[in-house]
C-alpha positions as CSV (number, residue, x, y, z in Angstrom):
1,M,109.0,71.2,43.4
2,K,107.9,74.4,45.2
3,K,106.9,75.9,41.8
4,Y,104.8,72.8,41.0
5,I,103.0,73.0,44.4
6,Y,102.5,76.7,44.0
7,T,101.1,76.3,40.5
8,C,98.7,73.6,41.7
9,C,97.5,75.8,44.5
10,V,96.9,78.8,42.2
11,L,95.0,76.6,39.7
12,L,92.9,75.1,42.5
13,A,92.0,78.6,43.9
14,T,91.2,79.8,40.4
15,A,88.9,76.8,39.7
16,T,87.2,77.3,43.1
17,V,86.5,81.0,42.4
18,A,85.2,80.3,38.9
19,Q,82.9,77.6,40.2
20,A,81.5,79.9,42.9
21,Q,80.9,82.7,40.3
22,H,79.2,80.2,37.9
23,S,76.9,78.6,40.5
24,S,75.5,81.8,42.0
25,P,74.6,84.3,39.2
26,S,74.1,87.9,40.0
27,P,70.6,89.1,40.7
28,S,70.4,90.9,37.3
29,K,71.1,87.7,35.4
30,Q,68.8,85.3,37.2
31,V,66.3,83.4,35.0
32,V,62.7,84.1,35.9
33,V,60.6,80.9,35.7
34,P,57.0,81.6,34.9
35,K,54.4,80.6,37.4
36,K,52.6,77.4,36.7
37,G,48.9,77.6,36.5
38,A,46.3,75.6,38.3
39,E,45.2,72.5,36.4
40,V,41.7,72.7,35.0
41,P,39.7,69.4,35.4
42,Y,38.1,68.2,32.2
43,A,36.4,65.2,30.6
44,I,36.9,64.3,26.9
45,A,33.8,64.2,24.7
46,K,34.0,61.2,22.3
47,N,32.3,60.2,19.1
48,Y,31.8,63.6,17.5
49,Y,33.0,65.0,14.2
50,V,33.5,68.4,12.7
51,K,30.7,69.1,10.2
52,N,31.7,69.8,6.6
53,S,29.7,73.0,6.7
54,Y,32.1,74.4,9.4
55,P,34.6,76.9,7.7
56,E,38.1,75.8,7.0
57,K,40.7,77.3,9.4
58,G,44.0,76.3,10.9
59,I,44.2,74.9,14.4
60,H,42.1,77.0,16.8
61,A,40.1,76.8,19.9
62,M,36.5,77.8,20.7
63,Q,34.3,77.9,23.7
64,L,30.8,76.4,23.2
65,K,28.4,77.2,26.0
66,S,25.1,75.8,24.6
67,Q,23.8,72.7,22.7
68,Q,22.8,75.0,19.8
69,E,26.3,76.4,19.5
70,F,27.8,72.9,19.7
71,D,25.4,71.4,17.1
72,Q,26.4,74.1,14.6
73,V,29.9,72.8,14.5
74,F,29.8,69.1,15.5
75,G,27.8,66.1,14.6
76,M,27.3,62.8,16.4
77,A,29.4,59.8,15.2
78,P,28.1,56.8,17.1
79,L,29.9,53.5,16.8
80,A,28.5,50.0,17.0
81,T,30.6,49.2,20.1
82,K,29.9,49.0,23.8
83,D,31.1,52.6,24.4
84,G,30.2,53.8,21.0
85,N,27.6,56.4,22.0
86,P,28.6,60.1,21.9
87,T,29.5,61.5,25.3
88,A,26.5,63.3,26.9
89,I,27.2,67.0,27.7
90,D,25.1,68.9,30.3
91,F,25.3,72.5,29.0
92,S,23.5,73.8,32.1
93,K,26.6,73.2,34.2
94,K,29.4,72.5,31.6
95,M,30.7,73.9,28.4
96,V,33.0,72.5,25.7
97,L,36.4,73.8,24.9
98,A,37.0,72.6,21.4
99,L,40.3,72.4,19.6
100,V,39.9,71.9,15.8
101,N,42.6,71.4,13.3
102,G,42.3,72.4,9.6
103,S,41.9,69.7,7.0
104,S,45.1,67.8,6.4
105,N,46.5,64.8,4.6
106,N,49.3,64.3,7.0
107,V,47.8,64.7,10.5
108,A,46.9,61.4,12.3
109,D,45.8,62.8,15.7
110,L,45.4,65.9,17.8
111,R,46.2,65.3,21.5
112,V,45.8,67.7,24.4
113,K,48.7,67.3,26.9
114,S,47.5,69.7,29.6
115,L,44.9,72.4,30.4
116,T,45.8,75.0,33.0
117,K,44.4,78.4,34.2
118,V,47.0,81.2,34.5
119,G,45.4,84.5,35.5
120,K,42.5,85.0,33.1
121,K,43.9,82.7,30.4
122,L,43.3,79.0,29.7
123,Q,46.6,77.5,28.5
124,V,46.2,74.4,26.3
125,N,49.3,72.4,25.5
126,Y,48.8,70.0,22.6
127,T,50.6,67.9,20.0
128,L,49.7,67.1,16.4
129,V,50.7,63.6,15.5
130,T,51.7,63.4,11.8
131,T,52.0,60.6,9.4
132,P,55.3,59.7,7.8
133,A,53.9,60.2,4.3
134,P,50.9,62.1,3.0
135,Q,47.6,60.1,3.0
136,S,45.4,59.8,-0.1
137,F,42.6,61.6,1.8
138,T,42.2,64.6,4.1
139,S,40.7,64.7,7.6
140,R,40.0,67.2,10.2
141,Y,40.8,66.3,13.8
142,C,39.3,67.8,16.9
143,H,39.6,67.3,20.7
144,L,36.6,68.2,22.8
145,L,37.2,69.1,26.5
146,I,34.1,69.3,28.8
147,I,34.9,71.9,31.5
148,D,33.0,73.8,34.1
149,K,31.2,76.9,32.9
150,K,33.1,79.0,35.5
151,Y,35.9,79.1,33.0
152,A,33.7,80.8,30.3
153,G,35.2,84.0,28.9
154,N,38.8,83.2,29.7
155,Q,41.1,83.8,26.8
156,V,42.4,80.5,25.3
157,V,46.1,80.2,24.5
158,L,47.2,77.3,22.4
159,T,50.8,76.0,22.6
160,A,52.1,73.3,20.3
161,L,54.6,70.9,22.0
């Protein structure tokens, strides 16, 4: 009986020491969590399309600071509905951060999940929604974010989620 109690005490002490070592890692092995950036406020520009004259590329981002730059890439796509007019953009105060995907027959949507500023970088987290089977046509999706011009010149980093 004494051996049994002694064995239980040794096991309990070993488990306690192992738990303490596991729960507080040494300073050299601590995981460094990157700082989260400040959220960048934006509005979504709707009812625009990527012109066929725009060169084919994979997914990429661009900063458009004037109406002239914007019109070289995008055309208006008004719809015959209540909110069918393209979103107005005041380029004197705002700019457009555009995400454009390459032409594809299996992408159904491009969605921005977050936009943050970390240092001198704009971090864009996005997802591409794909179709279960290839479509019989190709399309090119874009997502247009209207942001303040104070963010102009920041490097844009895209991260697929």
